[in-house]
N, C-alpha and C positions, 0 to 999 in steps of 0.2 A: 342470577347471572348468568346472559348469554354465555355461549360457547359459538365455537368454530366448530363443524364437520369436514372434513377433508377428504372432498372425493378423488379418484383416477382424476378428474379433467378440473380439479379445483378446489373449491372450500362454499359452507351453507353455514348459515346462520342460524340459530334457536333459542327459542326462545328469549328474544331482545329484552329491553326495561326500562332502557335512559335512552335519552336523543339521537348515540355517539351511536350507540350500535343499532336503532334502528336506519340510521344513515349508511351506516353500515353493508345490513341487507340487504334495503332497495340499489343501490347506490355503491355497489364492493368495493371497485376500483378507484369510482372519483374517490372517496371515504379512504382508504388508502393512499391513494396519491397528494391528497394534503395533511393525511393527518405526518407521513415521509415527513415536513416540513416542520413538521411543530414538536412541542413534546411532549415527550413519550406521554400515557393516557394511566394511573394510577388504581389497583386494582382493577383488573381486569383475568379474564378468564387464561388461565396457560398458551392455550390453544387461539385467541384474543390479540394473545401478548408478542406469541410467536409473526404471529403476520403483520403487527404493524414493525415489528425485526427485519420482517423480507421489505415491510417498503423502507424502511429507512436507510439498509445497504443500500436501494435505489439513489436516495439522494444523496449517499454518500459516495459510491464510485459516479455520481454524476456532476459534485462540486468539485473532485478531485482531477475530475478530467483537464489536464491544457489545453488540449484539442477541441474544446465544447465552444469556447469565445467562435471558430471558426463552422464550423462544422455544422452546430446546432442539432446536433443528433447527440443519444445516446446510445452511449458506446458500449457492450455489454463484456463484463469482465470475463477471466480466461474461469476454466471449469473447479478448480482446486478452491479459487473463492465460493464454490456456490456447492462445493464438497463438505465447504466449512458450513454452511448453514445447514443443509442435509443434517451433520452427526448433532448440530444442536437443536435440531427435533424435537419438544418435546414430548412424553408417553400421553398422546389424546386420541381422541376419533380418530381413525383413517390417518396416524402418523406415519403406516406401511405405505400409503404415498407420494411421499415429500422424496420425489428423487429431484438431480439436476433439471432436468427440460420440467419439472413442473415448478421450479423458480422462477424458469427462466421464463414460462409464461407468462409467470405475473408479472415481471418483469418490463413483458413485450407491452402488458398492456396500460405498463406504467411511461411505457415510454410511447406507447403512442398517445396518450393524453399530453403530456410537454409538448414532443413536434405539435400538437394541434395548437395548445396556450401558444410556441414560440410562433405559429404565422403567424400571428396577429398582435406580439409580443412587440414594442418598437425600440424598447433599449436593449444590454448588452444580459447573456446568459446571470453575469451575474449581479443587477438588478433586479432585473426576474428574481433571482432567489431569494436578493435579499426584500422583496419587495415579498416572499412570502415566509422569515422570518430575520428581521435583522439582526441574528444573533451566529445570521450562515453565516460563511465565507466560501467563496467558489476560489480554485486553485489559479494561477498565471497561468502568462503564454510560455513561460522561463522556464528552464531545465536546468539543474543542474548534474553533469555525466561523472563520476569518477570509474577512470577503468581500469580494472591489473591488466596487467601487459608482462610477456616476459623476460623481453630484450629493453635497453635500452635504460638510460643515465639513470632514473627516476625507476621506483617498479611500481610507479600507478599516473596514470592520466588525466587531470582535469579539464572540464573545457564547458564553456554555461550556452545555450544556446535558447531559440525558444522557436514556437513553430509560429509558420505561416503559411497563405496560400499559393502554389505557387501551380497552372498549367490543370485547375484542379483538382490538384492533389493539396494534401497538408503534408512538407520538408519540414526538417525542424535545420535552421541555418544558423554558423557562430553568431550569440547575440550579438557582436561588432558591428553587424550586418544593417544588423536594426536602426543604430543612426546613420544610412544614408541610406534605406528603406525607407523610413516615416521623419526624415530630412525638417520636409514642411509639416507634419502634420503633430497636432498634440495626441493624436497616438503612442505618438512614445513615452507622450509621460505615463499614458495607463499601461503599457507594457513594461517598464522600471517600475513602477511602484513598488512591484509585491520584494525586487531587488536593493533597494532604498527600506525597506521595514527589516529586508534581513540583515545589514549593512549599522542601523539603528541595535542591531539586536547581538548582533556579533563582530569582537571586536577584527578575529581573524579571517573575514569575507569584507569588514569595512577598510581594512588594509587593502584588501587586492582591488578593491574599488577607487581607494583616494591614489593607488598608486598606475591604477588603468590596465592591472596585470588578467583584471576576470575577463577583459576582453578579448582573450589571448589564449591558443590551448598552452597546457602547463603543465611540471611535472611535478609531482607531489610527491616528497622521500616518505619514511615511514609515520613519520611524526606530524606531517601539516597531515596525510590520510587519515591517523587516528583524531586527528582534529576535527577533519572535517567530519566523519559521520558519528562523534559523541555528536557535532551540530544539529544534524542532518534534522532531525523533530520542528529542530525551531526554525528552518530556511522552508519545512512542508507547512507547519502553521502558517507560516505570515504569506505562503502564496504560491512556492519555487517546490518545482515537484521534483525529486532527486534520486537518480539509477544511478545504484550503486551493486557494488559484487551481491552475488550472494551469498556470502559466508559471513556479512553482517546481517543480516537478517535470520539468519538460518542456525537452527539451534544444532547441535553436536552433543550427541552420549558420552559420556570418558568412562572406559570399564578397561579393566585390569582381567588380559588371564595366563594364569600360568600355568607349566608346561613340569610333571616332576617329573626327574628323569630322564633316561631315555626309554627305548622301549622293551628290551630284557635288562633287568626280571618281568615281570609280566606281574608282581605281586606289586607292595605299596612296600616303602623296609623304610629307613636310619637314611641309606643312600639318596635313595631317592629323592627323602624328602631335600637332605643338602645341595643336592644338585638339582633343586628348583629352580625354572630359570621364568621369573614376572616382567609380561611385559605388556604396557599401557597403549589402548586406543583410544583414537581423539573420532568419532566415525568411524569409514571402513578402513582409514589408516593407520598403521605402526610406526611409534615412535622409542628409538633406542634407548639410555642412556644417558646417551654423549645430548644427545636435545632436547628431553629430559631436562635436563640439568641448564642449557644453555640457558629457554624459558624460564628457568626457577629463578634466573639473574636479574631478570625484569620488571621492573615494580607494575608499568601497565605500558598498554602502547600495541602496539601490534609487530607479529613475530613472523620472522621470512624460516620455515621452514616444512622441505620437499618442496619445492620450488614453490609455492603459497603464501 
C-alpha cells in the first residue's frame, strides 16, 4: 500500500500499487481535485486518506459559498478552519510540516484548477458541481440572517437577503429587491428555488412565505428565534446559507467554583465548610442562584440572562 510523505513544500507518493495511487503520484493535484468531488476511497494509508480529506474540505467550502455563482472563484475560509485540519493530521512521516500555510498552498493548487475549468464551462457552478457528482448540491444565493440586538421590542432581528453583483462587487440586498431586479428574467426562479425547498420542509418558513413576511425585516421573540435556530441545518441542506449568533454554534463549558469560608482563619475547619459559597460559571460568566433557578424553570428554548 502506497503512502504519502509530507514535506515542507508539499508531499510525495511512495510505493504506488493501484491505478489511483499512480495517478496521485504523477498528477497529484489534478487527482486530488477530482477525488474531492467523488466518494471516499476505502483502504488507503492514513497519510493518503488525510490528503483526500483536505481535497474534500476544498469542495465542501466551494459548494457552501453562496456568492460563488457570481464570483466563480474559490473563496478561502478563515484560519480557524485550517487550524481544525492541522489538528486532525495523523501521526505519519512529515506530519510536523502540516501547517495552516501548507494546507492553504494545497487549496491554492486546487483553486487554480477550478478557475481554469470555469473559464471553459458555460453553465452555472451548480451545474458544474453536479457534473462531477450528482449527489452534491451547492448553496444558493439566498441568506437568512438572525441578529441578536440589545434594543428594540424583540430580542432578535431576522432578514432574508440575496447576493448580487453591483459595480463589480458582491453585495447583499433584501430578498424583496430580487422581485424587481429579476422581474423579466427566469433567474428569479433559480434564485428562489432554495427558499421553496425550505418552505416544503419547514412549517415555520412556509408561513412566512405565504404571508409575505419573509421578504421584509422581522423581529423574532425568543420562541421564534429558537424555532429558527433548531431548523438551520434543514435550511442549509436545502441551499440557504444561515448567518446566526455565535452562541448557537459555540460550546460553553459549565464549571462550579466553591469558596470555602473567609480568608481568616487560614486552616480548613467546620466553620469554613459551613460557610462555603458555590458559584456556577458558563464559559466566563458567573450566574447567581436566582438566575440559575430562573433558567431551570424553562423546559426548552432561549433564556435571556446577563443581557444575552
